[in-house]
Each structure stands twice: as C-alpha cells, then as structure tokens.
C-alpha positions as CSV (number, residue, x, y, z in Angstrom):
1,M,194.4,149.5,-183.7
2,R,196.7,152.0,-182.0
3,R,196.5,152.4,-178.3
4,D,197.8,155.3,-176.3
5,S,200.4,154.6,-173.7
6,P,199.5,155.2,-170.1
7,S,201.5,158.3,-170.1
8,Q,199.5,159.7,-173.0
9,K,196.1,159.1,-171.4
10,T,194.1,162.0,-170.0
11,R,194.6,162.2,-166.3
12,T,191.7,163.3,-164.1
13,P,193.0,165.9,-161.6
14,A,192.8,164.9,-157.9
15,P,190.1,166.5,-155.8
16,F,190.9,169.9,-154.3
17,A,193.8,170.3,-156.7
18,A,196.0,173.5,-156.5
19,F,194.2,175.2,-159.5
20,E,190.8,174.8,-157.7
21,W,192.2,176.5,-154.6
22,M,193.7,179.3,-156.9
23,I,190.3,179.9,-158.6
24,A,188.4,179.9,-155.3
25,W,190.9,182.4,-153.8
26,R,190.5,184.7,-156.8
27,Y,186.8,184.6,-156.4
28,L,187.0,185.3,-152.6
29,R,189.1,188.4,-153.4
30,A,186.6,189.7,-155.9
31,K,186.3,193.5,-156.0
32,R,183.2,195.4,-155.2
33,A,183.0,196.5,-158.9
34,E,182.7,192.9,-159.9
35,G,179.3,192.5,-158.2
36,G,179.7,193.2,-154.5
37,V,180.8,189.7,-153.8
38,S,183.5,190.9,-151.4
39,V,181.0,192.8,-149.3
40,M,178.8,189.6,-149.0
41,T,181.9,187.6,-148.0
42,W,182.7,190.1,-145.3
43,I,179.1,190.0,-144.0
44,S,179.1,186.2,-143.9
45,L,182.5,186.2,-142.2
46,I,181.4,188.7,-139.5
47,G,178.1,186.8,-139.0
48,I,179.8,183.5,-138.4
49,T,182.4,185.1,-136.1
50,L,179.8,186.8,-133.9
51,A,177.6,183.7,-133.8
52,V,180.5,181.4,-132.7
53,F,181.7,184.1,-130.2
54,A,178.2,184.3,-128.7
55,L,177.9,180.5,-128.5
56,I,181.3,180.0,-126.8
57,A,180.8,182.9,-124.4
58,T,177.4,181.6,-123.4
59,L,178.7,178.0,-122.9
60,A,181.7,179.3,-120.9
61,V,179.5,181.4,-118.6
62,R,177.1,178.5,-118.2
63,S,179.9,176.1,-117.2
64,G,181.5,178.7,-114.9
65,F,178.2,179.5,-113.2
66,R,177.3,175.9,-112.6
67,E,180.8,175.1,-111.2
68,E,180.9,178.2,-109.0
69,F,177.4,177.5,-107.7
70,V,178.1,173.9,-106.9
71,D,181.4,174.8,-105.4
72,T,179.9,177.3,-103.0
73,I,177.3,174.7,-102.0
74,V,179.7,171.8,-101.3
75,G,182.3,174.2,-100.0
76,T,180.2,175.7,-97.2
77,N,177.4,173.2,-96.6
78,A,177.1,169.6,-95.7
79,H,177.3,167.1,-98.6
80,V,174.8,165.0,-96.6
81,T,172.8,165.9,-93.5
82,V,171.9,163.1,-91.2
83,Y,169.0,163.8,-88.8
84,Y,166.5,161.9,-86.7
85,Q,162.7,161.5,-87.2
86,Q,160.4,163.2,-84.8
87,E,159.4,161.3,-81.6
88,V,157.5,162.1,-78.4
89,N,159.7,162.3,-75.3
90,E,158.8,161.4,-71.8
91,F,157.3,164.8,-71.2
92,G,155.0,164.4,-74.2
93,Q,157.0,166.9,-76.3
94,I,157.9,166.3,-79.9
95,E,161.6,166.5,-80.6
96,R,164.0,165.3,-83.2
97,T,167.4,166.0,-81.6
98,I,170.2,163.5,-81.5
99,S,171.2,162.5,-78.0
100,D,173.7,159.9,-79.0
101,Y,175.5,162.2,-81.5
102,E,179.0,161.1,-80.5
103,A,178.2,157.4,-81.2
104,L,176.4,158.3,-84.4
105,Q,179.4,160.4,-85.4
106,A,181.8,157.5,-84.8
107,R,179.7,155.0,-86.8
108,V,179.3,157.4,-89.8
109,A,183.0,158.4,-89.8
110,K,184.0,154.7,-90.3
111,L,182.6,154.6,-93.8
112,D,185.2,154.7,-96.5
113,F,183.7,157.5,-98.5
114,V,183.2,159.9,-95.5
115,T,185.9,162.5,-94.9
116,R,184.3,164.2,-92.0
117,A,181.3,163.9,-89.7
118,A,180.5,166.7,-87.3
119,P,177.5,167.3,-84.9
120,L,175.7,170.5,-85.6
121,I,173.4,172.9,-83.8
122,K,171.2,175.1,-86.0
123,G,168.9,178.0,-85.1
124,Q,167.6,181.3,-86.5
125,V,167.9,184.4,-84.4
126,M,168.0,188.1,-84.6
127,A,171.4,189.8,-84.7
128,T,171.7,193.4,-83.6
129,A,174.6,196.0,-83.3
130,N,174.9,199.7,-83.7
131,G,171.2,200.1,-83.8
132,R,170.8,197.8,-86.8
133,N,169.0,194.4,-86.9
134,S,169.3,191.4,-89.2
135,G,167.9,187.9,-89.3
136,V,170.7,185.3,-89.3
137,E,171.2,181.6,-89.1
138,V,173.5,180.3,-86.4
139,F,175.5,177.1,-86.8
140,G,177.0,175.6,-83.7
141,I,180.1,173.7,-84.6
142,T,183.5,172.8,-83.0
143,A,186.6,174.8,-83.9
144,S,188.3,171.7,-85.4
145,D,185.3,171.0,-87.6
146,L,185.0,174.6,-88.8
147,A,188.6,174.5,-89.9
148,T,187.8,171.7,-92.3
149,I,185.1,173.6,-94.2
150,P,186.9,174.8,-97.4
151,R,185.1,178.0,-98.1
152,I,185.3,179.1,-94.5
153,A,188.8,178.0,-93.7
154,N,190.1,179.3,-97.0
155,P,187.7,182.0,-98.1
156,E,187.9,184.6,-100.8
157,A,188.6,187.2,-98.2
158,S,188.7,187.2,-94.4
159,Q,189.4,189.3,-91.3
160,G,190.8,188.0,-88.1
161,D,192.1,184.5,-87.4
162,I,190.0,181.3,-87.6
163,A,192.1,179.9,-84.8
164,D,190.4,182.4,-82.4
165,F,187.0,180.9,-83.1
166,G,186.9,179.2,-79.7
167,S,186.9,182.6,-78.0
168,G,184.3,184.2,-80.2
169,I,182.0,183.8,-83.2
170,A,182.6,183.8,-86.9
171,I,180.3,185.8,-89.1
172,G,179.8,186.3,-92.9
173,S,181.0,189.5,-94.5
174,G,177.5,190.3,-95.5
175,V,176.3,190.2,-91.8
176,A,179.3,192.4,-90.8
177,R,178.5,194.9,-93.6
178,E,174.8,195.0,-92.7
179,L,175.4,195.6,-89.0
180,G,178.5,197.7,-89.3
181,V,180.8,195.5,-87.2
182,T,184.2,194.0,-87.6
183,V,186.7,191.8,-85.7
184,G,186.8,192.7,-82.1
185,D,183.3,194.2,-81.9
186,R,180.5,192.6,-79.9
187,L,177.4,191.3,-81.6
188,K,174.1,190.7,-79.7
189,L,172.0,187.7,-80.6
190,I,168.4,187.5,-79.6
191,S,166.5,184.2,-79.7
192,P,162.8,184.1,-79.1
193,D,163.1,180.5,-77.7
194,G,165.1,181.4,-74.7
195,V,164.8,181.0,-70.9
196,K,161.8,179.1,-69.6
197,T,160.2,180.7,-66.6
198,P,156.9,180.2,-64.6
199,F,155.5,183.0,-66.7
200,G,156.4,181.4,-70.0
201,T,159.5,181.6,-72.3
202,S,161.4,184.8,-72.4
203,P,163.7,185.8,-75.2
204,R,167.4,185.0,-74.7
205,V,169.8,187.8,-75.3
206,Q,173.5,187.2,-75.4
207,A,176.5,189.3,-76.7
208,Y,179.5,187.6,-78.4
209,E,182.8,189.0,-79.6
210,I,183.5,188.7,-83.3
211,A,186.7,186.7,-83.8
212,Y,186.5,186.0,-87.5
213,V,184.8,187.4,-90.6
214,F,184.7,185.4,-93.8
215,T,183.6,185.8,-97.4
216,A,182.6,182.4,-98.7
217,G,181.7,183.8,-102.2
218,R,178.0,183.2,-102.0
219,Y,175.9,186.2,-101.2
220,D,173.1,184.5,-99.3
221,I,175.6,182.6,-97.1
222,D,177.8,185.6,-96.4
223,R,174.6,187.7,-95.7
224,T,173.0,185.3,-93.1
225,R,175.5,182.9,-91.6
226,I,177.1,182.9,-88.2
227,Y,179.2,180.1,-86.7
228,M,179.2,179.7,-82.9
229,P,181.3,177.2,-80.8
230,F,179.4,174.0,-80.4
231,A,179.3,174.0,-76.6
232,E,178.1,177.6,-76.5
233,A,175.4,176.9,-79.1
234,Q,174.1,174.0,-77.0
235,S,173.7,176.3,-74.1
236,Y,172.3,179.2,-76.1
237,F,169.6,177.1,-77.9
238,N,168.8,174.8,-74.9
239,R,170.4,171.8,-76.5
240,E,172.4,170.6,-73.6
241,G,173.8,167.1,-74.3
242,V,172.2,166.8,-77.8
243,A,172.8,167.9,-81.4
244,D,170.3,168.9,-84.1
245,E,171.9,167.0,-86.9
246,L,175.1,165.4,-88.2
247,E,177.0,167.2,-91.0
248,V,178.7,164.7,-93.3
249,M,181.4,165.4,-96.0
250,V,182.2,162.8,-98.6
251,K,185.2,162.3,-100.9
252,D,183.2,162.8,-104.2
253,P,180.2,165.1,-103.8
254,D,179.0,164.2,-107.3
255,E,178.5,160.6,-106.1
256,V,176.5,161.6,-103.0
257,D,173.3,159.8,-104.2
258,T,175.1,156.4,-104.1
259,H,176.1,157.0,-100.5
260,A,172.6,157.5,-99.1
261,L,171.8,153.9,-98.3
262,P,175.1,153.1,-96.6
263,L,174.7,156.2,-94.5
264,L,171.2,155.2,-93.5
265,E,172.4,151.7,-92.5
266,A,175.2,153.2,-90.4
267,A,173.0,155.9,-88.8
268,G,170.3,153.6,-87.5
269,D,166.5,153.1,-87.8
270,R,165.5,156.7,-86.8
271,A,167.9,158.3,-89.2
272,L,167.0,160.3,-92.4
273,V,169.4,161.8,-94.9
274,W,169.2,165.0,-96.9
275,T,171.9,165.5,-99.6
276,W,173.1,168.7,-101.2
277,R,171.4,167.6,-104.4
278,D,168.1,167.3,-102.6
279,A,168.5,170.9,-101.3
280,S,169.5,172.4,-104.7
281,G,168.2,169.8,-107.2
282,A,165.3,172.0,-108.4
283,F,167.7,174.9,-109.2
284,L,170.2,172.6,-110.9
285,R,167.5,171.0,-113.0
286,A,166.2,174.5,-114.0
287,L,169.7,175.5,-114.8
288,E,170.2,172.5,-117.0
289,I,167.0,173.1,-118.9
290,E,168.0,176.7,-119.4
291,D,171.4,175.6,-120.7
292,N,169.8,173.3,-123.3
293,V,167.4,176.0,-124.5
294,M,170.2,178.5,-124.8
295,F,172.3,176.1,-126.8
296,V,169.4,175.5,-129.2
297,I,168.8,179.2,-129.6
298,L,172.4,180.0,-130.2
299,A,172.6,177.0,-132.7
300,I,169.8,178.7,-134.6
301,L,171.8,181.9,-134.5
302,V,174.8,180.1,-136.0
303,L,172.5,178.6,-138.7
304,I,171.2,182.1,-139.6
305,A,174.8,183.3,-139.9
306,A,175.7,180.4,-142.0
307,M,172.8,181.2,-144.4
308,N,174.6,184.4,-145.2
309,I,177.2,182.2,-146.9
310,V,174.5,180.8,-149.2
311,S,173.5,184.4,-150.2
312,G,177.1,185.3,-150.9
313,L,177.7,182.1,-153.0
314,I,174.5,182.6,-155.0
315,M,175.6,186.1,-155.9
316,L,179.0,184.8,-156.7
317,V,177.6,182.1,-159.0
318,K,175.4,184.6,-160.7
319,N,178.2,187.1,-161.3
320,K,180.7,184.4,-162.3
321,G,178.3,182.6,-164.8
322,R,180.4,183.6,-167.8
323,D,183.6,182.4,-166.1
324,I,182.0,179.1,-165.2
325,G,180.9,178.6,-168.9
326,I,184.4,179.3,-170.1
327,L,186.0,177.0,-167.6
328,R,183.5,174.2,-168.5
329,T,184.2,174.6,-172.2
330,M,188.0,174.4,-171.4
331,G,187.3,171.0,-169.8
332,L,186.7,171.7,-166.2
333,S,184.5,169.0,-164.8
334,E,181.3,169.5,-162.7
335,G,183.1,168.2,-159.7
336,S,185.9,170.8,-160.0
337,V,183.4,173.6,-160.3
338,L,181.5,172.3,-157.2
339,R,184.7,172.1,-155.2
340,V,185.8,175.6,-156.2
341,F,182.6,177.1,-154.9
342,F,182.5,174.7,-151.9
343,I,186.0,176.0,-151.0
344,C,184.7,179.6,-151.2
345,G,181.9,179.0,-148.7
346,A,183.8,176.6,-146.5
347,F,186.8,178.9,-146.2
348,T,184.5,181.7,-145.1
349,G,183.0,179.5,-142.5
350,L,186.4,178.3,-141.3
351,I,187.9,181.7,-140.9
352,G,184.8,183.0,-139.1
353,T,184.8,180.0,-136.8
354,V,188.5,180.5,-135.9
355,L,187.9,184.2,-135.2
356,G,184.8,183.4,-133.1
357,V,186.7,180.9,-131.1
358,I,189.5,183.4,-130.4
359,L,187.0,186.1,-129.3
360,G,185.0,183.7,-127.2
361,S,188.1,182.4,-125.5
362,L,189.3,185.9,-124.8
363,F,185.9,186.8,-123.3
364,A,186.0,183.8,-121.0
365,V,189.5,184.6,-119.8
366,Y,188.9,188.4,-119.3
367,V,185.2,188.3,-118.3
368,D,185.9,190.1,-115.0
369,T,187.7,192.9,-116.7
370,I,185.0,193.2,-119.4
371,F,182.1,193.3,-116.9
372,S,184.0,195.8,-114.8
373,V,184.2,198.2,-117.8
374,V,180.6,197.6,-118.6
375,N,179.6,198.2,-115.0
376,Y,181.6,201.4,-115.0
377,V,180.1,202.6,-118.2
378,A,176.5,201.7,-117.1
379,G,177.1,203.5,-113.7
380,G,176.9,200.3,-111.6
381,G,174.3,197.7,-110.9
382,V,174.9,195.5,-113.9
383,W,175.5,192.5,-111.7
384,D,173.5,192.3,-108.5
385,P,174.8,189.6,-106.1
386,S,171.7,189.7,-104.0
387,I,169.7,188.4,-107.0
388,R,172.2,186.1,-108.6
389,G,173.9,184.8,-105.4
390,L,177.5,185.2,-106.8
391,Y,179.6,188.3,-106.6
392,S,180.9,188.3,-110.2
393,V,180.2,186.7,-113.5
394,P,181.9,183.3,-113.6
395,A,183.2,181.8,-116.8
396,K,185.0,178.5,-117.4
397,L,186.4,177.7,-120.8
398,E,186.0,173.9,-121.4
399,L,187.5,172.0,-124.3
400,S,184.2,170.1,-124.8
401,D,182.3,173.4,-125.2
402,V,184.8,174.7,-127.7
403,I,184.7,171.5,-129.7
404,S,180.8,171.6,-129.7
405,A,180.8,175.2,-131.0
406,V,183.4,174.5,-133.7
407,T,181.7,171.3,-134.8
408,L,178.3,173.0,-135.1
409,S,179.7,176.0,-136.9
410,L,181.8,174.1,-139.4
411,G,179.2,171.5,-139.9
412,L,176.5,174.0,-140.8
413,S,178.9,176.0,-142.9
414,F,179.9,173.0,-145.0
415,V,176.4,171.7,-145.4
416,V,174.8,175.0,-146.5
417,T,177.7,175.6,-149.0
418,I,176.9,172.4,-150.9
419,F,173.6,173.6,-152.4
420,P,174.8,176.8,-154.2
421,A,178.0,174.9,-155.2
422,R,176.0,172.2,-156.9
423,R,174.0,174.9,-158.7
424,A,177.2,176.3,-160.1
425,A,178.4,172.8,-161.1
426,R,175.2,172.1,-163.0
427,L,175.2,175.4,-164.8
428,N,175.0,174.7,-168.6
429,P,177.9,176.4,-170.3
430,V,175.8,177.1,-173.4
431,E,173.3,179.0,-171.4
432,A,176.0,180.8,-169.6
433,L,177.7,182.1,-172.8
434,R,174.5,182.6,-174.9
435,Y,174.4,186.4,-174.5
436,E,178.1,186.9,-174.2
C-alpha cells in the first residue's frame, strides 16, 4: 500500500492564519450596498468607545475626589484628637479641659509613629467686620505648630506671611470674602461665653489684626476657620493654664486606626481618642458604596455597547451566507470560519476600547479646562463648592482603573462575539447555497 510522504499530507492551517485576518478585514470594510454592515460596525465602534470613555472618566473623577477629599482632611485637621473625659472640678462644675497638656504632649510625642503633637484651644464665636457677621470656629495654636499644617503652611493661595501669625490671626479666604476683609484689616470676634461678672456672664468682644489669609482648598474650612495664637486663645476663651485637646499628626494617616491603642496607653486613663476616620467615616463609606454602584451601572453600559457587536455580526453572517457556503465547500473548516467572525467582532471591541481609553485619559488630564468651558457655556453655577466642598472637579488617572476598564470592555467584547461567530461556523453550506 502506498503511503504519502509527510510533505504530501494535508496540513491544517494554524489558528488565526494570515488568510483568516484577510477575510475578516474585507468583511469589516464591507460597503453599505452590501447590506449596511459597515454602518453597524461604526455604531458598535462608537458605542464601545463612549462606554469605555464614560467608565474611565467616572473612575478618574471618583479617585480624584476621594484623594482630594482625604487630602484636605488630613492636611488641615488632626489625624487623631486626644481629649479627656468629663469630670467634676472642686467647684462642682463639669469640665473636660487638659491641665497637664505639656506633659501629655511630651508623652504622646515620644511615640514612633507620631510626627507632631500640639495642644489646641477650640471655640465657636461670631466674627464681624464692615457691618457683616459670620459664625466661625477659632483654633488656638502656637505659631510653630501652625507652620507644620500642610494645607495652611502651603495653601493653594494665600495673602500675607504666616511668619506674622504671632502678631495677628490667620483666617480662611472664605471668611475674608464673606466679611470683606484682607491682610492688615481688623476683625472683631464676639464670644457669648465671656467675662464673668456679679450680674452674670457678659459677651467678650475683642478685635484682632489679620496677619494671614489662606485657601486650604476645602470650602467649609476656608469659610469657617480662624487660627489664633495659643496664649491669646487661652485668655479669650477663659482657658488659662489649660488646653481643650491635643492635636496629633502621624506618619501614615491611612494606618491611624492601628495607632489608637498606643495613644490611649500613652495619654492616660482619662484620655479618649477621635481619629479622622471617625469624623469622616460615614461620608467615606457612602462614597465607597456610590463608587461600587456607579461601576456596576457603567459596566452594564459597556455590556449594552458590546451587544451592538452581536447585532452587527448577525447581520454580517446573514449577508455573507453565500460566501460562507463557498468557503466551506472550498475546504475552510468550521474553526476557521469561527475565527474569521471572531476577529471581526473582537477587532471592533479592541479599537473601540483603545479610543475610549484615549478619550477618558484626555478627559482626566484636561478636566479643569473642560469644566471651565462647560461652566462658561452654561453661564456659571455648574460646580457649586458650597455643596460639594471642593472648588473644582478633581480627577486622578490611575493605572488600576484603566486596566479594570480595558479588561471589562475587551472581556465582554470577546465573549459576546463568540455566539454569532459559532452560528456562522455551523452554517450548513448546502443550505447557504440552495437558492443561489
């Protein structure tokens, strides 16, 4: 019996051979007269592009908003606040002030993870100037400690010199704007808990020169905060020789929860701690839930866009039934047919994903310019800092977000393409050519 040599045997072409790419490319370039396949391809391409763009833009704004929000918190507020429990003093009054604040400060400052510990006086008063009034929160702090607060010492914008803080007060730009004052002007502070007299407590009124105006980047902070020299705050709020709390900064604010127990041990039996996560935890949890919901919604949007690929491929298979029949009779295998139509759908998803990534990345980079144009066209008021807390739309493009969007888009595009491609591969060539 004669046997063919290995060179004479029929060779099965390798998957995704050059001729499969050539056939797929010809189908992708099909003219409108050949069944409108080209139009469906463009619709699928645009749909995937816009869906990926929306997903990346949303993820970038989400990441930027969270980073900016957290940065303004840890950049202007204490990472951990140490305060004392209430107790009854010798006069039968309830108080929670810290009389041994210097010793407490020294003990806490010795901890390895602590970068700064500062005694603080806090109080809410009425600020008035130029016939205008505004409720503000006063922080009594030393000049050296104020210079270590990142968003105050290095703000987005400022007036005056922080070195002059000892001879005056520092106020937020929102307070200055509300009261119409600037550096060198005098601001009157009115406290209802003022001088104690035989006839009761009379309000305390004191005027201070403004030495420094800062913009921390957070609307509610700039709009309400005033810093006063520590010794002056003790006198103004009747806190002679005591402090209200201890402001503690740590090396890694994200690990602040692990530092609570060592801080309590160093602070003593009466001490309690309150971290920045405790203060803003509810908002951060709500933000995380919103992020997850938005990702799911946009993932559904990408799926809907990917389904357009199915519609386009079904039309392509229907219009190319005669071609499939001829190719099958010429010896093209089912696997080759499947791969041809898989390439058509996957290529559309790939190009759409790439374009979406480019548009989403450009949006993240030029988000300020884009919103400035939108705000101008809309006549202003598109972004209200009094509601959102931040002065502009933050966006941070992270590699993990881009990878998530690309993986989701390509994964869905490849999966939905398989079904119409299998339908084309299983098309009976006899049925396809029966009426030809």
